[in-house]
The first five atom37 places (N, CA, C, CB, O) and aatype in JSON, in Angstrom:
{
  "aatype": [20, 20, 20, 20, 20, 20, 20, 20, 20, 20, 20, 20, 20, 20, 20, 20, 20, 20, 20, 20, 20, 20, 20, 20, 20, 20, 20, 20, 20, 20, 20, 20, 20, 20, 20, 20, 20, 20, 20, 20, 20, 20, 20, 20, 20, 20, 20, 20, 20, 20, 20, 20, 20, 20, 20, 20, 20, 20, 20, 20, 20, 20, 20, 20, 20, 20, 20, 20, 20, 20, 20, 20, 20, 20, 20],
  "atom_mask": [
    [1, 1, 1, 1, 1],
    [1, 1, 1, 1, 1],
    [1, 1, 1, 1, 1],
    [1, 1, 1, 1, 1],
    [1, 1, 1, 1, 1],
    [1, 1, 1, 1, 1],
    [1, 1, 1, 1, 1],
    [1, 1, 1, 1, 1],
    [1, 1, 1, 1, 1],
    [1, 1, 1, 1, 1],
    [1, 1, 1, 1, 1],
    [1, 1, 1, 1, 1],
    [1, 1, 1, 1, 1],
    [1, 1, 1, 1, 1],
    [1, 1, 1, 1, 1],
    [1, 1, 1, 1, 1],
    [1, 1, 1, 1, 1],
    [1, 1, 1, 1, 1],
    [1, 1, 1, 1, 1],
    [1, 1, 1, 1, 1],
    [1, 1, 1, 1, 1],
    [1, 1, 1, 1, 1],
    [1, 1, 1, 1, 1],
    [1, 1, 1, 1, 1],
    [1, 1, 1, 1, 1],
    [1, 1, 1, 1, 1],
    [1, 1, 1, 1, 1],
    [1, 1, 1, 1, 1],
    [1, 1, 1, 1, 1],
    [1, 1, 1, 1, 1],
    [1, 1, 1, 1, 1],
    [1, 1, 1, 1, 1],
    [1, 1, 1, 1, 1],
    [1, 1, 1, 1, 1],
    [1, 1, 1, 1, 1],
    [1, 1, 1, 1, 1],
    [1, 1, 1, 1, 1],
    [1, 1, 1, 1, 1],
    [1, 1, 1, 1, 1],
    [1, 1, 1, 1, 1],
    [1, 1, 1, 1, 1],
    [1, 1, 1, 1, 1],
    [1, 1, 1, 1, 1],
    [1, 1, 1, 1, 1],
    [1, 1, 1, 1, 1],
    [1, 1, 1, 1, 1],
    [1, 1, 1, 1, 1],
    [1, 1, 1, 1, 1],
    [1, 1, 1, 1, 1],
    [1, 1, 1, 1, 1],
    [1, 1, 1, 1, 1],
    [1, 1, 1, 1, 1],
    [1, 1, 1, 1, 1],
    [1, 1, 1, 1, 1],
    [1, 1, 1, 1, 1],
    [1, 1, 1, 1, 1],
    [1, 1, 1, 1, 1],
    [1, 1, 1, 1, 1],
    [1, 1, 1, 1, 1],
    [1, 1, 1, 1, 1],
    [1, 1, 1, 1, 1],
    [1, 1, 1, 1, 1],
    [1, 1, 1, 1, 1],
    [1, 1, 1, 1, 1],
    [1, 1, 1, 1, 1],
    [1, 1, 1, 1, 1],
    [1, 1, 1, 1, 1],
    [1, 1, 1, 1, 1],
    [1, 1, 1, 1, 1],
    [1, 1, 1, 1, 1],
    [1, 1, 1, 1, 1],
    [1, 1, 1, 1, 1],
    [1, 1, 1, 1, 1],
    [1, 1, 1, 1, 1],
    [1, 1, 1, 1, 1]
  ],
  "atom_positions": [
    [[155.33, 119.95, -91.93], [154.75, 119.86, -90.1], [156.08, 119.41, -89.55], [153.25, 118.46, -89.59], [157.0, 118.63, -89.8]],
    [[155.52, 120.74, -88.2], [156.88, 120.65, -87.02], [156.93, 119.28, -86.14], [156.73, 122.01, -85.73], [156.38, 118.18, -86.25]],
    [[157.5, 119.65, -85.57], [157.96, 118.33, -84.66], [156.8, 118.34, -83.49], [159.74, 118.51, -83.89], [156.44, 119.32, -82.84]],
    [[156.1, 116.4, -83.36], [155.01, 116.46, -82.72], [153.96, 116.78, -83.1], [155.09, 116.95, -81.97], [152.96, 116.6, -82.4]],
    [[153.89, 117.43, -84.47], [152.37, 117.98, -85.12], [151.85, 117.4, -85.58], [152.16, 118.81, -85.93], [151.28, 117.72, -86.62]],
    [[151.78, 116.16, -85.0], [150.71, 115.18, -86.0], [150.17, 114.61, -85.03], [151.28, 114.01, -87.15], [150.43, 114.91, -83.87]],
    [[149.04, 113.4, -85.51], [148.37, 112.68, -84.95], [148.09, 111.3, -85.31], [147.54, 113.24, -84.85], [148.53, 110.95, -86.41]],
    [[147.51, 110.49, -84.67], [146.82, 109.03, -85.04], [146.22, 108.41, -84.34], [147.49, 108.13, -85.37], [146.46, 108.5, -83.13]],
    [[145.18, 107.53, -84.83], [144.05, 107.01, -84.75], [144.78, 105.81, -83.45], [143.34, 106.47, -86.42], [145.87, 105.24, -83.58]],
    [[143.76, 105.65, -82.17], [143.85, 104.55, -81.69], [142.02, 104.24, -81.46], [144.95, 104.6, -80.37], [141.1, 105.04, -81.65]],
    [[141.99, 103.3, -81.14], [140.77, 102.57, -81.21], [140.06, 103.54, -79.42], [141.18, 100.32, -81.23], [140.76, 103.47, -78.41]],
    [[138.61, 104.36, -79.4], [138.45, 104.47, -79.19], [137.97, 103.64, -77.16], [138.38, 104.84, -80.28], [137.84, 104.26, -76.11]],
    [[137.89, 102.49, -77.35], [137.5, 101.81, -76.11], [138.78, 101.03, -75.73], [136.18, 100.83, -76.3], [138.81, 99.88, -75.31]],
    [[139.87, 101.89, -75.97], [141.4, 101.08, -75.7], [141.25, 101.14, -74.05], [143.16, 102.08, -76.42], [142.03, 100.42, -73.42]],
    [[140.27, 101.97, -73.28], [140.8, 102.06, -71.68], [140.11, 101.17, -71.45], [140.62, 103.29, -70.65], [140.58, 100.44, -70.58]],
    [[138.79, 100.74, -72.0], [137.86, 99.98, -71.28], [138.04, 98.38, -71.8], [136.34, 100.63, -71.53], [137.15, 97.54, -71.66]],
    [[139.26, 98.13, -72.4], [139.49, 96.95, -72.61], [140.56, 96.19, -71.15], [140.13, 97.0, -74.15], [140.9, 95.06, -71.5]],
    [[141.05, 96.48, -69.87], [141.78, 96.1, -68.65], [142.88, 95.7, -69.64], [141.1, 94.89, -67.51], [143.19, 94.52, -69.79]],
    [[143.41, 96.6, -70.24], [144.95, 96.3, -70.67], [146.17, 96.88, -69.29], [145.27, 97.37, -72.4], [145.69, 97.66, -68.47]],
    [[147.18, 96.6, -69.17], [147.94, 96.98, -68.38], [148.2, 98.42, -68.92], [149.02, 96.07, -68.23], [147.38, 98.95, -69.67]],
    [[149.58, 99.19, -68.44], [149.78, 100.65, -68.8], [151.2, 100.13, -69.69], [149.98, 101.94, -67.25], [151.84, 100.88, -70.43]],
    [[151.4, 99.28, -69.53], [152.74, 99.08, -70.48], [151.92, 98.52, -72.11], [154.06, 97.53, -69.61], [152.18, 99.11, -73.15]],
    [[151.02, 97.42, -72.08], [150.5, 97.35, -72.61], [149.32, 98.5, -73.74], [150.46, 96.67, -71.9], [148.89, 98.29, -74.88]],
    [[149.15, 99.45, -72.98], [148.4, 100.49, -73.1], [149.21, 101.55, -73.98], [147.99, 100.94, -71.73], [148.49, 102.26, -74.68]],
    [[150.77, 101.82, -74.1], [151.39, 102.49, -74.31], [152.32, 101.93, -74.93], [151.55, 103.06, -73.54], [153.34, 102.6, -75.06]],
    [[152.29, 100.24, -75.63], [152.8, 99.42, -76.71], [152.3, 99.77, -77.59], [152.72, 98.18, -76.72], [152.88, 100.35, -78.51]],
    [[150.78, 99.45, -77.55], [149.82, 99.79, -78.49], [149.48, 100.79, -78.91], [148.98, 99.48, -78.29], [148.55, 100.85, -79.71]],
    [[149.98, 101.63, -78.58], [149.65, 103.57, -78.85], [150.58, 103.51, -79.58], [149.8, 104.99, -77.58], [150.25, 103.76, -80.74]],
    [[152.22, 103.15, -79.39], [153.38, 103.54, -79.92], [152.91, 102.8, -81.24], [154.82, 103.14, -79.12], [152.62, 103.55, -82.16]],
    [[152.77, 101.41, -81.48], [152.48, 100.96, -82.78], [151.34, 101.52, -83.26], [152.38, 99.63, -82.86], [150.93, 100.96, -84.27]],
    [[150.69, 102.44, -82.89], [149.43, 102.38, -83.83], [150.21, 103.85, -84.41], [147.47, 102.41, -83.0], [150.07, 104.07, -85.61]],
    [[150.94, 104.75, -83.67], [151.45, 106.02, -84.16], [152.27, 105.39, -85.39], [152.39, 106.95, -82.98], [152.35, 106.07, -86.41]],
    [[152.73, 104.43, -85.34], [154.04, 103.94, -86.59], [153.3, 103.12, -88.04], [155.37, 102.47, -85.69], [153.89, 102.59, -88.98]],
    [[151.8, 103.25, -87.77], [151.52, 102.37, -89.08], [151.32, 103.63, -89.95], [150.07, 101.18, -89.04], [151.29, 104.84, -89.72]],
    [[151.17, 102.72, -91.22], [151.52, 102.9, -92.54], [150.12, 102.7, -93.56], [152.73, 101.81, -92.85], [149.26, 101.94, -93.12]],
    [[149.92, 103.21, -94.6], [148.43, 103.4, -95.09], [148.18, 102.0, -95.04], [148.12, 104.14, -96.63], [146.96, 101.92, -95.1]],
    [[148.8, 100.52, -94.95], [148.51, 99.56, -95.11], [148.22, 99.06, -93.61], [149.39, 99.0, -95.93], [148.19, 97.86, -93.31]],
    [[148.03, 100.05, -92.75], [147.78, 99.77, -91.5], [149.23, 98.52, -90.79], [146.07, 99.13, -91.58], [149.02, 97.64, -89.96]],
    [[150.43, 98.81, -91.37], [151.83, 97.77, -91.04], [152.81, 99.33, -90.1], [152.95, 96.91, -93.22], [152.92, 100.55, -90.07]],
    [[153.26, 98.14, -89.55], [154.44, 98.69, -88.61], [155.83, 97.89, -88.5], [153.88, 98.75, -87.14], [155.76, 96.68, -88.7]],
    [[156.62, 98.23, -88.31], [157.61, 96.61, -88.32], [158.63, 97.79, -87.24], [158.62, 95.68, -90.55], [159.52, 98.29, -87.94]],
    [[158.67, 98.2, -86.03], [159.75, 99.03, -85.3], [160.3, 97.69, -84.69], [159.2, 100.37, -84.09], [159.77, 96.58, -84.69]],
    [[161.48, 98.07, -84.2], [161.96, 96.99, -83.8], [161.51, 96.53, -82.06], [163.47, 97.21, -84.1], [160.43, 97.06, -81.79]],
    [[161.91, 95.96, -81.22], [161.26, 95.29, -80.07], [162.61, 96.65, -79.22], [161.42, 92.94, -79.88], [162.08, 97.31, -78.33]],
    [[163.66, 96.89, -79.41], [164.69, 98.08, -79.17], [164.15, 99.12, -79.3], [165.81, 98.2, -79.96], [164.32, 99.8, -78.28]],
    [[163.16, 99.97, -80.54], [162.59, 101.22, -80.61], [161.73, 101.57, -80.11], [162.35, 101.54, -81.43], [161.46, 102.73, -79.78]],
    [[160.74, 99.96, -79.83], [160.02, 100.11, -79.06], [159.84, 100.33, -77.87], [159.72, 99.66, -79.2], [158.86, 100.93, -77.43]],
    [[160.68, 99.92, -77.26], [161.32, 99.84, -75.94], [162.2, 101.13, -75.11], [162.23, 98.72, -76.17], [162.39, 101.44, -73.93]],
    [[162.6, 101.63, -76.36], [163.22, 103.37, -76.21], [162.24, 104.04, -76.13], [164.08, 104.12, -77.41], [162.18, 104.69, -75.09]],
    [[161.22, 104.18, -76.99], [160.37, 104.95, -77.47], [159.2, 105.15, -76.17], [159.89, 104.31, -78.86], [158.7, 106.17, -75.71]],
    [[158.95, 103.26, -75.73], [158.06, 103.61, -74.5], [158.84, 103.59, -72.83], [156.77, 102.39, -74.56], [158.3, 103.49, -71.73]],
    [[159.95, 103.68, -73.11], [160.73, 103.88, -71.77], [160.57, 102.29, -70.78], [159.91, 105.42, -70.86], [160.58, 102.06, -69.57]],
    [[160.45, 101.58, -71.78], [160.65, 99.99, -71.07], [161.57, 99.2, -71.55], [159.49, 99.08, -71.17], [162.15, 99.3, -72.63]],
    [[161.71, 98.4, -70.73], [162.68, 96.62, -70.86], [162.14, 96.58, -72.49], [161.86, 94.67, -69.46], [161.38, 97.44, -72.95]],
    [[162.43, 95.93, -72.92], [162.51, 95.07, -74.35], [162.17, 93.92, -73.88], [163.93, 94.94, -75.2], [161.82, 93.3, -74.89]],
    [[162.03, 93.06, -72.77], [160.96, 92.17, -71.99], [159.83, 92.6, -71.55], [161.38, 91.68, -70.93], [158.81, 91.92, -71.45]],
    [[159.94, 93.66, -71.27], [158.13, 94.64, -71.02], [157.74, 94.35, -72.65], [158.21, 97.14, -70.52], [156.58, 93.98, -72.84]],
    [[158.36, 94.45, -73.48], [157.62, 95.03, -74.81], [157.15, 93.74, -75.03], [158.53, 95.79, -76.17], [155.96, 93.75, -75.33]],
    [[157.75, 92.4, -74.98], [157.64, 91.26, -75.62], [156.41, 90.85, -75.06], [158.77, 90.35, -75.5], [155.39, 90.58, -75.7]],
    [[156.59, 90.81, -73.5], [155.16, 90.69, -72.71], [153.91, 91.05, -72.99], [155.17, 91.24, -71.71], [152.89, 90.36, -73.1]],
    [[154.18, 92.86, -73.17], [153.01, 93.17, -73.84], [152.56, 93.35, -75.41], [152.81, 94.14, -73.33], [151.52, 93.81, -75.86]],
    [[153.38, 92.97, -75.88], [152.78, 92.35, -77.89], [152.54, 90.92, -77.15], [154.52, 92.23, -79.85], [151.39, 91.19, -76.81]],
    [[152.66, 90.06, -76.82], [152.43, 88.67, -76.56], [150.86, 89.0, -75.83], [153.8, 87.83, -75.5], [150.27, 88.07, -76.37]],
    [[150.31, 89.35, -75.39], [148.79, 89.93, -74.79], [148.42, 90.48, -75.85], [148.69, 91.03, -73.53], [147.41, 89.91, -76.28]],
    [[148.72, 91.23, -76.4], [148.22, 92.06, -77.67], [147.46, 91.02, -78.82], [149.68, 92.86, -78.44], [146.33, 90.77, -79.23]],
    [[148.68, 90.67, -79.01], [148.21, 89.17, -80.32], [147.26, 88.47, -79.27], [149.9, 87.68, -80.98], [146.08, 88.67, -79.57]],
    [[147.38, 87.9, -78.42], [146.28, 86.96, -77.84], [145.08, 87.92, -77.61], [146.75, 86.16, -76.36], [144.06, 87.23, -77.66]],
    [[144.86, 88.84, -77.46], [143.63, 89.46, -77.57], [143.26, 90.11, -79.0], [143.61, 90.46, -76.53], [142.38, 90.96, -79.19]],
    [[143.99, 89.61, -79.84], [143.72, 90.28, -81.16], [143.57, 91.45, -81.13], [142.75, 89.92, -81.8], [142.41, 91.79, -81.36]],
    [[144.59, 92.62, -80.84], [144.69, 93.94, -80.83], [145.42, 94.21, -81.56], [144.91, 94.5, -79.88], [145.32, 95.27, -82.18]],
    [[146.72, 93.09, -81.82], [147.51, 93.08, -82.84], [147.96, 92.15, -83.71], [148.26, 93.46, -82.52], [147.85, 91.06, -83.14]],
    [[148.63, 91.94, -85.29], [148.68, 91.11, -85.32], [150.28, 90.62, -85.65], [147.68, 90.91, -85.92], [150.86, 91.28, -86.52]],
    [[150.88, 89.74, -85.14], [152.3, 89.57, -85.07], [152.93, 88.92, -86.02], [152.65, 88.99, -84.04], [152.9, 87.69, -85.99]],
    [[153.54, 89.51, -86.95], [154.15, 88.97, -89.04], [155.39, 88.62, -88.42], [154.45, 90.59, -90.83], [155.98, 89.54, -87.87]],
    [[155.94, 87.41, -88.4], [157.12, 86.72, -88.09], [158.3, 86.6, -89.69], [156.5, 85.08, -87.44], [159.39, 86.04, -89.61]]
  ]
}
């Protein structure tokens, strides 16, 4: 596989859920990181860098995604 030559699944109604741009990009990044068990554990720093947003914005986006039950946060 060459760089950038892979795909990941995102729920088809993601753009109908009235999410902010940051929430969508964080959600999509997390979807790109999941393993076969639908788990992923990227750091806030890694998510922020990949999405070109601040770590504070990542925290806010993830809080909303958890509240809307789009992701489950494991502490």
